[in-house]
N, C-alpha and C positions, 0 to 999 in steps of 0.2 A: 462559480455559482453566484447569481445575483443576490442582493440583500433581500429582495422580495421573495425569491425562492427559498432562501434560508428561513425566513419568517414562516412561510407556508409549511416547510418541513418541520420546524420546531413545534408549531401549533399542532400539526398532525401527530407528532410523536407524543406530545404531552397528553393529548386527548386519548391516544391509543392505550395508555397505561394508567390514566387518571392521576398523574403525578403533578404536584404543585410545589412551588418553592418552599412552602411552609413545612414540608416533610423533610427537608434537607438539613444537613449540619452546617450552620452558618459560619463555622470557623474553618471549613475545609478550604485549603489553599493548594490548588493543584498545579503542577508544572507539566507541560507537554514538551518533551525534549527529544528531538531527532538526533541522528548521529552526526549531523553537520548540515550546512546549507544545501537545500535541494528544493526545486519547485513542487515536488510531490507533496511535501509536508505543509505547504502554504495553507491548505484547507484546515489544518489543525488549529491555526490561530483563531479563525472565526468560529470553529466548532467549540473551542474552549470558552470563548466569549458568550456564545449562545447558551452553552450548558450552565455557565456561572449565573447568567441571568435567569434561566428557566428554573434552576434548582436552588437558587438563593445561596450560592457559594461565596465565600470571601474573595476568591480569585480563581481563575483557571487560565494561566498565562503560558504563552508559547515562548520557549527559551531555546535558542539555537547556539551550539558551539561554533566558534569562528572557523574551525577547520574540521575535516573528517579525520580526526585523530582521537584514539581512545582516551589518551591522557587528558585531552581538553574536555571531552565529555564527562569523564570522571570528576575532574576538578570543578566543572560547572555544577554537577549534581551535588557534590559535597557542599559547595557554596550555597546552593539553593536550600539545602537542608538547614544550614545555619541561619538562613534568612526567614525561616519559619514555614517553608513549603512542607506539606505533610501528606502528599499523595503524588505519585509520579507515573505518567504514561511515557514510556521510553522506547525508542527504536535503538536496539543495542549496537553500540559502536563495534563490538565484537561479541558474538554469542557466548563465548567462553570467558573472554577477558573481562566482560562487564559483570559477571556473576558476583564477584566479591563486593563490588559497589552496591549492587542490588541487595545483597544480604545485609550490608551495613545500613542502608536506608530502612529496610524492614525492621531491623533490630532496634532502630530508633523510633519505631511506631508509625512509619510512613509506608503504606501499602504501595506496591508496584505492579503495574500491568505492562506487559510487552505490547507495543503498538507497531503494526506494520512489519515487524520482524520479531523473532523469538529468541529467548535466552535458552542456552543449552541446559537441559536437565542434568543434575538437580540444581534448582535455584529457588530463591524465596519469592519469586514473582507469582502472583495469584494465578495467572494464565497468560496466554498470548492471543491477542485479537488482531488478525491481519488477513491479507489476501492469501488464499491457498495458491501460492505463486506457481507451484508445480502444475496444478490443475489448470490455472489460467494460461500458462505457456503451452500446455498440452492442447487445450481447446483452441487457442489461437493458431497453433500449427495445423491442427486438423482443418480449421476454416481456411487457412492459406492453401492447403493441399487440395481442397475442393475446387479451387480456381485454376489449378495447374492441369494442363492437358499434355498428352504425349507420355513418353516413358522415362524421360530424364529426371524431372522433378528435383532439380538441384537447388538447395536452400542455403542461404547465408543467415547466420544468427548474430545479431548485434545486441549486446547485453551490458549489465552494470558492473559495479565494483566487485572485485573478488572478495573483499572484506565483508560485503553485504551477505548475510546468511541466506538470502533468497537466490543469489546468483547461481550457485551450483544446482539448486533445485530446478531452476529454469533450464539450465543447460541439459540436465538429464531428461527433463520432460520433453523438450524439443526433439532430442535424439530418439526417445522412445516413440513419439508420435510419427516421426519420419520413418523409422524402421518398420512400423506397423503398416505403412502405406507404400512401402517400396521406394521411398525417397531417400536422398542422400544429403546430409549436412556437410557441405563442402568447405565451410569456413565458420568458425566461431571467433568473434572479436569481443573481448571482455575488457573491463577496466576503463570504459569510455563513457561513464555517466556524468560527464562534465563537458562543456562546450568545446574547449580546445582539443582534447584528445579525440572526441567524437568527430569533429570536423576533419581533423587530419587523417584519421585511420579509415573512416568510412569512405570519404571521397577518394583517398588514394586507392583503396581496395576496388571500388567500383570503376575508377578510371582504368585500372589494369585488367579487371576481371568481369565487367558487366556482362559480357557475352557468355560467361561461364556460369551464370546464375539465372535461375528461372523464378525464384521467389525469395523474399526477405521477410524474416520474422524479427521483430524487435521486442525486447522484454524489459526495457528500462526507458525512463522518460526522455532523457536527452538524446540517446540514439534514435528514438522514434521520431523526434523532431528533425534531426539532421538527415536521417534516411528519407523522410518525407520530402524534404527539400531536394535531396539528391535525385530521387526518381522523378520528381517534377522537372528538374533540369534535364535529365535524360530525355524525357518527353514522349517516348513512343508507347508507353504503357504496356510494354511487353513483360517487364518484370512485375510480378504481382507482389503485394506487400500487405501484411497485417501488423499493425502497430500496437502500442499500449498507451493507456491513459488518455487524457482529454485536452492536451494542449491545442490552442487555436490553430496552429500550423497543421497539426494532424487532422483536425476536423475539416479544415478547408481542403486539404488534399483528398480526403474521402469524398467530399461534395464534388470536387472537380474530377474524380475518377482516377487519380494517380495512386491512391491507397485504397485497398478493398474494404478495410474495416479496422476496428481497434478493440482491444480488451480493456474495458473499464475496471478500475479499482474503486475503492470507497474510502478515501482518506478522511472525508468529512465525518462519515459514520464512525470511523475508528476514534476520532477525537471526541466526538459528542458522547458516544456510548461509553468510551473509556473513562471520560471525566465523570459521568454519571455513576459508573460502577465504583470508582475510587472513593467518591463521596459516600456511597452506600456502605462500603467496607469500613470507612471511618465511623459510620453511624452505628456499627454493631452487626451488620450483616456478615455472613460468612459464605465462602464458596462451597457449594454442595459437593460432598465426596463422591456422589454417584452422578455428577453432571455428565451429559453426553458429549464430552470433549472428543475431538478428533486427534489423530496423531500425525506428526511429521518427523523429519529426520532429526529435529532438535528437541522436541517436547511432546509429552503425552497430554498436554493441557492446551490444545489449540482450538480456537473458535474462528471460523471463516467469516470475515466481514463482508463477503460477497463480491462477485464479479459478473460481468455480462459482456457479450460480444455485440458490437454495434456496427452495422454497415450503413451504406448510403441512405437506405430507406428509413433509418431511425436516428440519423445523426443530429437532426434538428431537435429531437426530443430526448437527447441522451440524459439530461438532468432528471427526467422522469424516472429513468431506470435506476439512477443513483438514489433518488428519494424513496422509491418503492422498496429497494433493497434495504435501506436503513430502517425504514418504518417497520418492515416485516421482522427484522432482527430485534429491534428495540421493544416491540409490543409484547414479546414473550421472554425477553432476556432475563428479567428478575426472577420470574417463576421457574425458568429452566435452569439457571446457573447459581442462584443465590438463595440462601435461607435467611430471612429477615424476621425478627421477632416483633 
């Protein structure tokens, strides 16, 4: 997302709710912490900076563990607490294993919101703000199946880390959508949301089985990029594909007709709104007991940050879809989910 578009988004969000920096707690120091290095979360960094500026926060910093290891994330979170950070947007390194650390943070006066992934109930997290990953994978699979002709409809599904709480939700959703349409998921390859394993396993699978597959659904960032390059290399456009996220490789493959579309997520909105909420919680607001939360396999306190399918006809304006989704959620968020005196 360009700096210009971020500024336009921020101005639109602020005007939508009439919020200015004077209403925020100037001592809020928020940390946005993913489970480890990953391109999906890069938008959190700018989202935090924009929110800190717009709401007058002391800081809203993007802090990344060096590796995808729960122990490293827990150590980082504990260190940030001692450094004075007093609100946390966290993608859980493990939905169960992270709960004790969340409880520790909250007991020390630092509210926690799950971002892009949820903690397993019960936890002290205020709620979870993320993509309805099951629904996104389900919609993406349905869009893929619309492109498949004939009776075979054989699908390969390339997805993310098994420690990611979203991965099993995506696997189940793809299977459900396929079964409803009489399609078959002939292969699921998981634990490949990093360049080396994705390159190795996807390319090896397609080298041996490209003729056995009619469609590809990807539900994690790196597999989407690698698979986009793979179908481009094959070149005949027989295999249809629906990707996820907005990497430039994926968008170019859609423009060139090698990929049919992609399911957008909203990491910027998660970071921006999550930071706003953490400041509000520190300022005395509380989460409404009767808030209209959704439920998923991990929590009864889930808020969908939005998703949208983008095909070739909308790929040049995909940022508009992300901006509109964030603005729509933000303009009613406080009234819907928070009680502020």
